[in-house]
C-alpha positions as CSV (number, residue, x, y, z in Angstrom):
1,M,-110.2,-4.0,-99.1
2,F,-109.7,-7.2,-101.0
3,G,-110.0,-8.8,-97.6
4,L,-113.0,-7.0,-96.7
5,G,-114.5,-8.4,-99.9
6,I,-113.7,-11.7,-99.2
7,I,-115.2,-11.7,-95.7
8,K,-118.4,-10.1,-97.0
9,G,-118.9,-12.7,-99.6
10,T,-118.0,-15.6,-97.4
11,I,-120.9,-14.0,-95.3
12,I,-123.3,-13.7,-97.8
13,G,-122.5,-17.3,-99.5
14,V,-122.9,-19.0,-96.0
15,G,-126.0,-16.8,-95.4
16,I,-127.4,-18.2,-98.6
17,G,-126.4,-21.7,-97.9
18,V,-128.1,-21.6,-94.4
19,M,-131.5,-20.2,-96.0
20,A,-131.4,-22.6,-98.7
21,G,-130.7,-25.6,-96.2
22,L,-133.5,-24.5,-94.0
23,A,-136.0,-24.3,-97.0
24,L,-134.9,-27.8,-98.1
25,K,-135.8,-28.9,-94.6
26,E,-139.0,-27.3,-94.6
27,V,-139.7,-29.2,-97.6
28,C,-138.8,-32.5,-96.8
29,K,-140.7,-32.2,-93.8
30,M,-144.0,-31.2,-95.6
31,K,-143.1,-34.5,-97.9
32,K,-143.0,-36.6,-95.0
33,K,-146.3,-35.3,-93.4
34,K,-148.2,-35.6,-96.6
35,D,-146.9,-39.3,-96.8
36,Q,-148.1,-40.0,-93.2
37,I,-151.4,-38.6,-94.3
38,S,-151.6,-40.7,-97.4
39,K,-150.6,-43.8,-95.3
40,T,-153.2,-43.1,-92.5
41,E,-155.9,-42.7,-95.6
42,N,-154.6,-45.9,-97.1
43,D,-155.0,-48.0,-93.6
44,I,-158.5,-46.4,-93.1
45,V,-159.9,-47.7,-96.2
46,D,-158.3,-51.1,-96.0
47,T,-160.1,-51.2,-92.6
48,E,-163.3,-50.5,-94.1
49,T,-162.8,-52.8,-96.9
50,V,-162.1,-56.0,-94.5
51,N,-165.1,-54.8,-92.2
52,T,-167.5,-54.8,-95.3
53,N,-166.6,-58.3,-96.3
């Protein structure tokens, strides 16, 4: 019975680790996408500023 508890605990721990890893990966994807959007907006503003001068 003790061995079964260790195996069950390990499976639960690995499951939690995988879920946390996937969540962190999604957060990084969203942050990267947000940074790319901000960079694109800054490029557009710079281009408009150069054209008006």
